[in-house]
C-alpha positions in Angstrom: -12.1 -9.9 -13.9 -9.3 -7.8 -12.5 -7.8 -9.7 -9.7 -4.6 -11.2 -8.3 -5.7 -14.9 -8.2 -3.6 -15.9 -11.2 -0.5 -13.8 -10.3 2.4 -16.1 -9.4 2.5 -14.8 -5.8 4.6 -17.8 -4.5 7.3 -16.9 -7.0 6.9 -13.2 -6.2 7.5 -14.0 -2.5 10.9 -15.4 -3.2 11.6 -13.0 -6.1 11.0 -9.9 -4.0 13.2 -11.0 -1.1 15.3 -8.0 -0.2 18.3 -7.8 2.0 18.8 -4.9 4.4 18.6 -1.7 2.4 21.8 0.2 2.7 22.1 3.6 4.4 23.5 5.4 1.4 25.5 8.7 1.6 24.0 11.6 -0.3 23.9 11.1 -4.0 26.6 13.2 -5.7 25.3 16.3 -7.6 27.4 15.2 -10.6 25.1 12.2 -11.1 22.0 14.4 -11.0 23.6 17.0 -13.3 24.7 14.4 -15.9 21.1 13.2 -16.2 19.8 16.8 -16.3 22.2 18.2 -19.0 20.2 17.0 -22.1 17.0 18.7 -20.7 19.0 21.9 -19.8 20.4 22.1 -23.3 17.0 21.4 -24.9 15.5 24.6 -23.2 11.9 23.5 -23.3 11.0 26.5 -21.2 12.3 28.8 -23.9 10.3 27.0 -26.6 7.1 27.2 -24.6 7.7 30.9 -23.7 8.2 31.8 -27.4 4.8 30.4 -28.2 3.1 32.3 -25.4 3.9 35.8 -26.7 1.9 37.9 -26.1 0.9 36.3 -22.9 -2.9 35.7 -23.0 -4.6 32.8 -21.3 -7.1 31.1 -23.7 -10.7 32.0 -22.8 -12.1 28.4 -22.6 -14.3 29.1 -19.6 -14.4 25.8 -17.7 -12.7 24.5 -14.5 -9.9 22.7 -16.4 -7.9 21.7 -13.3 -10.7 19.6 -11.6 -12.0 18.4 -14.9 -8.5 17.4 -16.1 -7.8 15.5 -12.9 -11.0 13.4 -13.1 -10.3 12.9 -16.8 -6.9 11.4 -16.1 -8.4 9.2 -13.4 -11.1 7.9 -15.6 -8.7 7.3 -18.5 -6.3 5.4 -16.3 -9.0 3.1 -15.0 -10.7 2.5 -18.4 -8.4 -0.3 -19.6 -9.0 -2.4 -16.6 -12.4 -1.7 -15.0 -15.8 -1.6 -16.7 -16.8 2.0 -16.1 -19.9 2.0 -18.3 -21.6 -0.9 -16.4 -22.1 -0.1 -12.7 -23.1 -3.6 -11.5 -20.1 -5.1 -13.3 -17.8 -2.5 -11.9 -19.1 -3.2 -8.3 -18.5 -6.9 -8.9 -15.0 -6.3 -10.3 -14.1 -4.1 -7.2 -15.3 -6.8 -4.8 -13.3 -9.5 -6.7 -10.2 -7.3 -6.6 -10.6 -6.6 -2.9 -11.2 -10.3 -2.1 -8.1 -11.4 -4.1 -6.0 -8.8 -2.3 -7.2 -10.0 1.1 -6.9 -13.8 0.3 -4.0 -14.0 -2.1 -1.8 -10.9 -2.3 -1.6 -9.6 1.3 -0.9 -13.0 3.0 2.1 -13.6 0.7 3.6 -10.2 0.2 2.2 -8.0 3.1 5.3 -8.7 5.2 7.3 -6.5 2.8 5.7 -3.4 4.5 7.3 -4.2 7.9 10.9 -3.0 7.3 11.5 0.8 7.1 10.8 2.0 3.7 13.0 5.2 3.5 16.4 3.4 2.9 14.7 1.3 0.2 13.2 4.4 -1.5 16.6 6.1 -1.5 18.3 3.0 -3.0 15.6 3.0 -5.7 16.2 6.7 -6.4 19.9 5.9 -7.0 18.9 2.9 -9.1 16.7 5.1 -11.3 19.6 7.6 -11.8 21.8 4.7 -12.8 19.2 3.5 -15.4 18.9 7.1 -16.7 22.7 7.4 -17.0 22.9 4.1 -18.9 20.2 5.4 -21.3 22.5 8.3 -22.1 25.3 5.9 -22.8 27.2 6.6 -19.5 28.5 3.8 -17.4 28.0 5.0 -13.8 30.9 2.8 -12.5 33.3 4.5 -14.9 32.2 8.2 -14.9 33.6 10.3 -17.8 34.3 14.0 -17.4 31.0 15.9 -17.7 30.3 17.8 -21.0 31.2 21.5 -20.9 28.5 23.7 -19.5 29.2 26.6 -21.9 26.2 25.9 -24.3 23.9 26.7 -21.4 23.7 30.5 -21.6 21.5 31.2 -18.7 20.4 29.6 -15.5 17.2 31.6 -15.4 13.8 29.8 -15.9 12.2 31.5 -18.9 8.5 30.9 -18.0 6.6 33.2 -15.7 4.0 31.7 -13.3 1.3 32.8 -15.9 3.2 30.8 -18.6 3.4 27.7 -16.4 -0.3 28.0 -15.6 -1.1 28.2 -19.3 1.1 25.2 -20.0 -0.7 23.1 -17.4 -4.1 24.3 -18.6 -3.3 23.3 -22.2 -1.9 20.0 -21.0 -5.2 19.2 -19.4 -7.2 19.5 -22.6 -6.2 16.2 -24.2 -7.1 14.0 -21.2 -10.5 15.8 -21.1 -11.0 15.1 -24.8 -10.0 11.4 -24.2 -12.4 11.1 -21.3 -15.4 11.6 -23.6 -14.4 8.6 -25.7 -13.7 6.6 -22.5 -17.2 7.2 -21.2 -18.9 6.7 -24.5 -19.8 10.3 -25.1 -19.5 12.3 -28.3 -16.1 14.0 -28.4 -16.3 17.2 -26.4 -13.9 19.1 -28.5 -14.1 20.2 -32.1 -11.0 19.3 -34.1 -9.7 20.6 -37.3 -9.9 17.9 -40.0 -6.2 18.2 -40.7 -5.2 17.9 -37.0 -2.2 15.6 -36.7 -2.8 13.7 -33.5 0.4 12.7 -31.6 0.8 9.0 -30.8 -0.4 9.6 -27.2 -3.9 10.3 -28.5 -5.9 7.2 -29.5 -8.7 8.9 -31.3 -10.4 8.5 -34.6 -9.7 11.3 -37.0 -13.0 11.4 -38.8 -15.9 11.6 -36.3 -19.0 13.7 -36.1 -17.6 16.0 -33.5 -19.7 17.9 -30.9 -18.4 21.4 -30.2 -17.2 22.1 -26.7 -19.7 24.9 -26.4 -22.7 22.7 -27.1 -24.8 22.9 -23.8 -25.9 19.3 -24.3 -22.5 17.9 -23.4 -22.6 19.0 -19.8 -25.7 16.9 -18.7 -24.4 14.0 -20.8 -21.1 14.0 -18.9 -22.8 14.6 -15.6 -25.1 11.6 -16.2 -22.0 9.4 -16.7 -20.1 10.7 -13.7 -22.8 10.8 -11.0 -23.4 7.0 -10.9 -19.7 6.5 -10.5 -19.6 9.2 -7.8 -22.3 7.4 -5.9 -20.3 4.2 -5.6 -18.5 3.3 -2.4 -15.3 1.2 -2.4 -15.4 -2.3 -1.1 -14.5 -3.0 2.5 -10.9 -4.1 3.0 -9.2 -5.6 6.1 -6.0 -3.9 5.0 -5.8 -0.1 5.2 -5.2 1.6 1.9 -2.0 3.4 3.1 -0.5 0.0 3.8 -1.4 -1.3 0.4 0.0 1.9 -1.1 3.3 1.3 0.8 3.4 -2.3 -0.5 3.0 -1.0 -4.1 5.9 1.4 -3.4 8.1 -1.3 -2.0 7.4 -3.6 -4.9 8.1 -0.9 -7.4 11.3 0.1 -5.6 12.6 -3.5 -5.5 11.8 -3.9 -9.2 13.7 -0.8 -10.1 16.7 -1.8 -7.9 16.8 -5.2 -9.5 16.7 -3.7 -13.0 19.7 -1.4 -12.2 21.9 -3.7 -10.1 20.7 -7.3 -10.9 19.3 -10.0 -8.7 22.0 -9.6 -6.1 21.4 -5.9 -5.5 21.7 -6.4 -1.8 24.8 -8.5 -1.7 28.0 -7.2 -0.1 29.7 -7.3 -3.5 27.1 -5.1 -5.2 26.9 -2.7 -2.3 30.7 -2.3 -2.4 30.4 -1.5 -6.1 27.7 1.0 -5.4 29.8 2.6 -2.7 32.8 2.9 -5.1 30.5 4.4 -7.7 29.3 7.1 -5.3 32.9 7.9 -4.3 34.0 8.3 -8.0 31.1 10.6 -8.8 31.6 12.7 -5.7 35.2 13.6 -6.9 33.9 15.2 -10.1 34.1 19.0 -9.6 30.8 20.7 -10.5 30.7 24.5 -10.9 27.3 26.2 -10.5 25.6 22.9 -10.0 22.8 24.0 -7.6 21.3 26.8 -9.9 21.4 24.4 -12.9 19.7 21.6 -10.9 17.1 24.0 -9.6 16.2 25.0 -13.2 16.2 21.3 -14.2 13.6 20.6 -11.4 11.3 23.2 -12.9 11.8 21.9 -16.5 11.1 18.4 -15.3 7.8 19.5 -13.9 6.6 21.0 -17.2 4.0 19.0 -19.3 5.2 17.2 -22.5 5.5 19.7 -25.3 3.3 17.7 -27.6 0.4 17.9 -25.2 0.9 21.7 -24.9 1.0 22.1 -28.7 -2.1 19.9 -29.0 -3.9 21.9 -26.4 -3.0 25.1 -28.3 -4.5 23.7 -31.5 -7.6 22.6 -29.6 -8.2 26.1 -28.2 -8.0 27.5 -31.7 -10.6 25.0 -33.0 -13.4 25.0 -30.4 -16.3 27.3 -29.5 -16.5 29.4 -26.4 -17.4 27.0 -23.6 -20.2 28.9 -22.0 -21.9 25.6 -20.9 -19.0 24.7 -18.7 -18.7 27.9 -16.6 -20.6 26.4 -13.6 -19.7 22.7 -14.1 -17.9 21.1 -11.1 -17.1 17.4 -11.6 -18.0 15.1 -8.7 -15.4 13.4 -6.5 -15.1 9.6 -7.0 -14.9 7.8 -3.6 -13.8 4.7 -5.5 -10.7 6.4 -7.0 -8.2 5.7 -4.1 -9.1 2.0 -4.1 -8.9 1.6 -7.9 -5.6 3.5 -7.9 -4.1 1.2 -5.3 -5.2 -1.9 -7.3 -3.6 -0.5 -10.5 -0.4 0.5 -8.6 -0.1 -3.0 -7.1 -0.5 -4.6 -10.4 1.9 -2.2 -12.2 4.6 -3.0 -9.6 4.1 -6.8 -9.9 4.1 -6.5 -13.6 7.4 -4.6 -13.6 9.0 -7.2 -11.3 7.5 -10.4 -12.7 6.8 -9.5 -16.3 3.2 -10.6 -16.1 0.2 -9.4 -18.1 -1.6 -6.3 -17.0 -4.1 -7.6 -14.5 -5.2 -11.2 -15.3 -8.6 -11.3 -16.9 -9.6 -14.6 -15.2 -13.4 -14.9 -15.1 -13.3 -18.7 -14.7 -11.3 -18.8 -11.5 -11.6 -19.2 -7.7 -12.4 -15.5 -7.3 -15.6 -15.5 -9.4 
């Protein structure tokens, strides 16, 4: 059962013992730009734009935004909760809620009392430090930035229509994966030679049902409606507070990864202050336009998903059966998302398994 009864919460209570989060000055633009340069030079927007010429949205005829959102939600929950057995799912949610109330909140709920904004800002800096290290840059000894001459333009290549297409195509793989998650026949017809990227965990030789087959809509509806009729278990702790706790735990884990176990000590904070001072002295010409373009690039879907979506569009029938399909809302989604977020944060900080499957325990 997914619960927190076997998580070493006593150890977590001492492990996640923060000091006072520092009030940091503004993070220097040079640090942001150093992380952004590889993406700026890669010009993902130019690559996508060149594949969308002439601009024509694929006629796939279904509400991909809502469908893709529910597909991502279903897929995220599938490894932890039993979605194809409603009574089992209800029991798992009750156990998760009970273990949060009895075990998790009494030992870690106090972490939500301090102001969270300084901690979030410290964790943003910590993430930048980790990204710089991944590029081979020691943030405490900043080298001169690479020359900006290879970046010929600061303009974003994609039009709003291009971006819409990219997001639409990015939504197709999760929808395809959702069918497998819910035990349905695959809802997209693939070419036999399709080379699935590693992110897709699908069999390559299945009896595939075309997207245009009208039978797939009632089949999907029959799986989603029972889930939509469920209500989340009652909790003494408001979900926003649990979400805040997950954010605090994730922030503390990121800060520790970047700065070590003494991240809040005066010595470490002095080093952080020196680091910010050094990076602030690096002159950055035209930083703001470059960073504005990087923010747009960072919001684009992964290229492999877009390419996969393009190939899917070319290999499926017109989806007339989906024209009026509107997926239901899942009232249980916010609760399940909080459970997964809490566990992900604890897992990152304590290196534990992904939700203890502990059927013979005090929770059951």
